[in-house]
C-alpha positions as CSV (number, residue, x, y, z in Angstrom):
1,X,92.0,44.8,19.7
2,X,89.9,47.9,19.7
3,X,92.0,51.1,19.9
4,X,90.6,54.1,21.8
5,X,91.4,57.5,20.5
6,X,92.8,59.7,23.4
7,X,91.2,62.8,22.1
8,X,87.8,61.1,21.9
9,X,88.3,59.6,25.4
10,X,88.5,62.9,27.2
11,X,87.2,64.5,30.4
12,X,83.5,63.6,29.8
13,X,84.1,59.9,29.4
14,X,86.6,59.7,32.2
15,X,84.4,61.6,34.6
16,X,81.4,59.5,33.7
17,X,83.4,56.3,34.3
18,X,84.6,57.4,37.7
19,X,81.1,58.6,38.7
20,X,80.0,55.0,38.7
21,X,82.5,54.1,41.5
22,X,82.4,57.4,43.5
23,X,79.5,58.8,45.5
24,X,78.2,62.2,44.6
25,X,79.4,65.0,46.9
26,X,79.7,68.8,47.0
27,X,83.3,68.9,48.3
28,X,84.7,69.9,45.0
29,X,82.5,72.9,44.7
30,X,83.0,73.7,48.4
31,X,86.8,74.0,48.2
32,X,88.3,77.3,47.2
33,X,90.2,77.3,43.9
34,X,93.8,76.1,43.9
35,X,96.4,78.8,44.8
36,X,98.1,78.0,41.5
37,X,96.8,76.8,38.2
38,X,100.1,75.2,37.2
39,X,101.3,71.8,38.5
40,X,104.6,70.1,37.5
41,X,104.8,66.3,37.6
42,X,107.6,63.9,36.7
43,X,107.3,62.1,33.4
44,X,107.8,58.5,34.3
45,X,107.3,55.1,32.6
46,X,106.4,52.6,35.3
47,X,103.1,50.9,34.5
48,X,102.2,50.7,38.2
49,X,101.9,54.5,38.2
50,X,98.9,54.2,35.9
51,X,96.8,56.8,37.8
52,X,99.6,59.3,37.5
53,X,99.3,59.0,33.7
54,X,95.5,59.2,33.4
55,X,95.2,62.0,35.9
56,X,95.4,65.0,33.6
57,X,91.6,65.3,32.9
58,X,90.9,65.1,36.6
59,X,93.5,67.8,37.3
60,X,91.9,70.1,34.8
61,X,88.5,69.5,36.5
62,X,90.2,70.5,39.8
63,X,91.3,73.9,38.4
64,X,94.8,73.2,37.1
65,X,95.0,74.7,33.7
66,X,98.7,74.0,33.0
67,X,99.7,70.4,33.8
68,X,103.4,70.1,33.0
69,X,105.3,66.8,32.6
70,X,109.0,67.3,33.6
71,X,111.7,64.9,32.2
72,X,113.6,63.3,35.0
73,X,114.6,59.8,34.0
74,X,116.1,58.7,37.3
75,X,114.5,59.1,40.7
76,X,117.7,60.7,42.0
77,X,117.4,63.6,39.4
78,X,113.7,64.0,40.2
79,X,114.6,64.2,43.9
80,X,117.1,67.0,43.2
81,X,114.5,68.8,41.2
82,X,112.0,68.5,44.0
83,X,114.6,69.9,46.4
84,X,115.3,72.8,44.1
85,X,111.6,73.6,43.6
86,X,111.7,72.6,39.9
87,X,109.1,69.8,40.4
88,X,106.0,69.8,42.5
89,X,105.0,66.1,43.0
90,X,106.4,62.6,42.4
91,X,105.8,59.0,43.4
92,X,108.2,56.4,44.8
93,X,108.5,53.3,46.9
94,X,107.7,54.2,50.6
95,X,111.0,52.8,51.8
96,X,112.9,54.9,49.3
97,X,111.0,58.0,50.5
98,X,111.9,57.2,54.1
99,X,115.6,56.9,53.1
100,X,115.4,60.2,51.2
101,X,113.9,61.9,54.3
102,X,116.7,60.6,56.4
103,X,119.2,62.1,53.9
104,X,117.6,65.5,54.5
105,X,115.5,66.0,51.4
106,X,113.0,68.8,51.5
107,X,110.0,66.7,50.7
108,X,106.7,65.8,52.3
109,X,104.6,62.6,51.9
110,X,100.9,63.3,51.4
111,X,99.2,60.0,50.6
112,X,99.6,56.4,49.5
113,X,98.8,55.4,45.9
114,X,98.7,51.6,45.5
115,X,99.5,48.3,47.1
116,X,102.1,46.0,45.6
117,X,103.7,45.9,42.1
118,X,107.1,44.3,42.8
119,X,107.7,40.6,42.1
120,X,110.8,38.7,43.2
121,X,112.1,36.2,40.6
122,X,114.6,33.5,41.5
123,X,116.3,30.6,39.9
124,X,116.4,27.0,41.2
125,X,116.9,25.8,43.9
126,X,115.8,29.1,45.7
127,X,112.3,29.0,47.1
128,X,112.4,31.5,49.9
129,X,114.1,34.8,50.7
130,X,116.2,33.1,53.3
131,X,117.6,30.8,50.5
132,X,119.3,33.9,49.0
133,X,121.9,34.0,51.7
134,X,125.3,34.1,49.9
135,X,123.7,34.5,46.5
136,X,124.1,37.1,43.7
137,X,121.3,39.6,43.5
138,X,121.1,42.3,40.8
139,X,120.1,45.9,41.4
140,X,120.4,49.2,39.5
141,X,122.4,50.7,42.3
142,X,122.7,51.1,46.1
143,X,120.0,53.0,47.9
144,X,117.6,52.8,45.0
145,X,114.1,51.4,45.4
146,X,114.8,47.8,44.7
147,X,118.0,47.7,46.8
148,X,116.2,49.2,49.8
149,X,113.1,47.0,49.4
150,X,115.3,43.9,49.1
151,X,117.4,45.0,52.1
152,X,114.2,45.3,54.1
153,X,113.0,41.9,53.0
154,X,116.4,40.3,53.9
155,X,116.5,41.9,57.3
156,X,112.9,40.9,58.0
157,X,113.9,37.2,57.7
158,X,117.1,37.6,59.7
159,X,119.7,38.1,57.0
160,X,122.2,40.9,57.1
161,X,121.8,42.7,53.7
162,X,125.3,44.1,54.0
163,X,127.1,40.8,54.7
164,X,124.8,38.0,53.5
165,X,124.1,39.1,50.0
166,X,126.4,39.6,47.0
167,X,125.0,42.7,45.3
168,X,125.6,43.0,41.6
169,X,125.0,46.6,40.3
170,X,124.1,47.7,36.8
171,X,127.8,48.5,36.2
172,X,127.9,44.8,35.3
173,X,124.9,45.1,33.0
174,X,121.1,45.4,33.1
175,X,119.9,43.6,36.3
176,X,117.0,42.1,34.3
177,X,119.3,40.8,31.6
178,X,121.8,39.4,34.0
179,X,119.1,37.4,35.7
180,X,117.6,36.2,32.4
181,X,121.1,35.0,31.4
182,X,121.5,33.1,34.7
183,X,124.3,35.4,35.9
184,X,122.5,36.4,39.1
185,X,120.2,34.4,41.4
186,X,117.4,36.8,41.9
187,X,115.7,39.9,40.5
188,X,113.1,42.2,42.0
189,X,111.1,44.0,39.3
190,X,108.0,46.1,38.8
191,X,105.8,46.4,35.6
192,X,106.7,46.0,32.8
193,X,109.7,44.0,34.0
194,X,107.8,41.0,35.4
195,X,105.8,40.8,32.2
196,X,109.0,40.9,30.1
197,X,110.5,38.1,32.1
198,X,107.4,35.9,31.8
199,X,107.3,36.4,28.1
200,X,110.8,34.9,28.0
201,X,109.9,31.9,30.0
202,X,110.9,33.0,33.5
203,X,108.0,32.2,35.7
204,X,109.5,31.4,39.1
205,X,108.3,34.1,41.5
206,X,109.1,33.5,45.1
207,X,107.4,36.7,46.4
208,X,104.7,38.9,45.0
209,X,104.1,42.1,47.0
210,X,100.4,42.3,45.9
211,X,99.7,38.9,47.5
212,X,102.3,38.1,50.2
213,X,102.3,39.2,53.8
214,X,103.4,41.5,55.3
215,X,104.2,43.5,52.1
216,X,100.6,43.3,50.7
217,X,99.3,44.9,53.9
218,X,101.0,48.3,53.2
219,X,101.2,50.7,50.4
220,X,104.0,50.2,48.0
221,X,104.2,53.6,46.4
222,X,103.5,56.9,48.1
223,X,102.9,60.4,46.7
224,X,105.1,63.2,47.9
225,X,106.0,66.7,46.9
226,X,108.2,69.8,47.5
227,X,107.8,70.7,51.2
228,X,107.5,74.4,50.6
229,X,105.0,74.0,47.8
230,X,102.8,71.8,49.9
231,X,103.0,74.3,52.8
232,X,102.2,77.2,50.6
233,X,99.5,75.5,48.5
234,X,97.2,73.5,50.8
235,X,94.1,73.7,48.6
236,X,96.1,72.8,45.5
237,X,97.6,69.9,47.4
238,X,94.2,68.6,48.3
239,X,92.9,69.0,44.8
240,X,96.0,67.2,43.4
241,X,95.3,64.3,45.8
242,X,91.6,64.2,44.9
243,X,92.4,64.0,41.2
244,X,94.9,61.2,41.8
245,X,92.4,59.2,43.8
246,X,89.7,59.7,41.2
247,X,92.3,58.5,38.6
248,X,93.1,55.4,40.8
249,X,89.4,54.5,41.1
250,X,89.1,55.0,37.3
251,X,91.9,52.5,36.8
252,X,90.1,50.0,39.0
253,X,86.8,50.4,37.2
254,X,88.2,50.7,33.7
255,X,91.5,48.8,33.3
256,X,91.2,48.4,29.6
257,X,90.6,52.1,28.9
258,X,93.4,53.1,31.4
259,X,95.8,50.7,29.7
260,X,95.0,52.2,26.3
261,X,95.5,55.7,27.6
262,X,99.0,54.7,28.7
263,X,99.8,53.4,25.2
264,X,98.3,56.5,23.5
265,X,100.2,58.8,25.8
266,X,103.5,57.1,25.0
267,X,104.1,55.9,28.5
268,X,104.2,52.2,27.6
269,X,104.6,50.3,24.3
270,X,102.6,47.2,24.9
271,X,98.9,47.3,25.7
272,X,98.9,43.7,27.0
273,X,101.6,44.4,29.6
274,X,99.8,47.5,30.7
275,X,96.4,45.7,31.0
276,X,97.9,42.8,33.0
277,X,99.6,45.1,35.5
278,X,96.6,47.5,36.0
279,X,94.3,44.5,36.5
280,X,96.7,43.0,39.0
281,X,97.3,46.1,41.2
282,X,94.5,46.9,43.7
283,X,94.4,50.7,43.2
284,X,91.1,51.0,45.2
285,X,92.7,50.0,48.5
286,X,93.6,53.6,49.1
287,X,90.1,53.9,50.7
288,X,91.1,51.3,53.3
289,X,94.9,51.4,53.9
290,X,96.7,53.8,56.1
291,X,99.6,55.8,54.6
292,X,101.0,56.7,58.0
293,X,101.2,53.0,58.9
294,X,103.0,52.3,55.7
295,X,105.6,55.0,56.3
296,X,106.1,53.8,59.9
297,X,106.4,50.2,58.9
298,X,109.2,50.9,56.4
299,X,110.9,53.4,58.6
300,X,111.1,50.8,61.4
301,X,112.3,48.1,59.0
302,X,115.1,50.3,57.7
303,X,116.0,51.4,61.2
304,X,116.2,47.7,62.3
305,X,118.5,47.1,59.2
306,X,120.8,49.8,60.4
307,X,120.1,52.0,57.3
308,X,118.7,55.1,59.0
309,X,120.5,57.7,61.1
310,X,117.3,59.5,62.3
311,X,114.8,57.9,64.7
312,X,111.7,56.9,62.7
313,X,109.2,59.0,64.7
314,X,111.3,62.1,64.0
315,X,111.4,61.4,60.3
316,X,107.6,60.9,60.1
317,X,106.9,64.1,62.1
318,X,109.1,66.1,59.8
319,X,108.3,64.5,56.5
320,X,104.6,63.7,56.4
321,X,101.4,65.6,56.2
322,X,98.1,63.6,56.1
323,X,95.6,66.4,56.6
324,X,94.4,66.6,53.0
325,X,94.3,62.8,52.8
326,X,92.2,62.5,55.9
327,X,89.7,65.1,54.6
328,X,89.4,63.3,51.3
329,X,88.8,59.9,52.8
330,X,85.8,61.4,54.7
331,X,84.6,63.2,51.6
332,X,85.1,60.3,49.1
333,X,83.9,57.6,51.4
334,X,82.3,54.8,49.5
């Protein structure tokens, strides 16, 4: 395996690679400089967030001189930091973002990143989501991304996620390890967890959100930030989004180089896991998919499951801003 040196693979190579998949335009030069040259992003380790890890060169090209990675291991801590203005942007499952908006978090969704990444593993004799009625399902905790996603899936097929499922939280052990040991009946994971399970001989996937409807028709993860920061920095917000979408197109065009950058940056340990995940996830669908449709879909599903207090339309009106995204879609059309 050829190993790329991160210092050698810098802005020039990345920009040249992306130039092959993006049309030339003068929008970058036409925009005024960002209102701030500093941007703070959460340091995360999910492979599916690959564009988030390779974005730094593109952010520098957008005028951000100081790109800070803030340690916030758990999404709950990151959300508190966003609320307190200690973090500018983050990524998460769209349904989790809807739930956080319902809880009164001071955040704003600005764009979808990628479609799919979650895979639902199950043991015999389970073949469908409906077969999980009365079964044990492992999660890290209630109201986390996997719990909310599974609850939406269960409600979608007519199950009551509060009554029909025996939830097993991480207090009983790692959800992945509990499933691998046969102590739970299903496990919903995102990269590198599916790769880890397959390496141990667990290959029964009953749902893949990259491939299966309706989940494959909507974004999985959405970009969002501190509401006041986005309000006060409209140019910087647009430039952040443009950098992220260039990074997403780079991952589509150069999965091997993107995977190596994840390894070189210390975000993942195994190159093969990173490469498999980046090749699987259709990062380029941001050009076609509608982030607003995604947020509405998950808001309605959570509302139907009785997991929201606020009407979906009110949540979306308060917690989303698609202006920069819509401008970029016109400018980066291709």
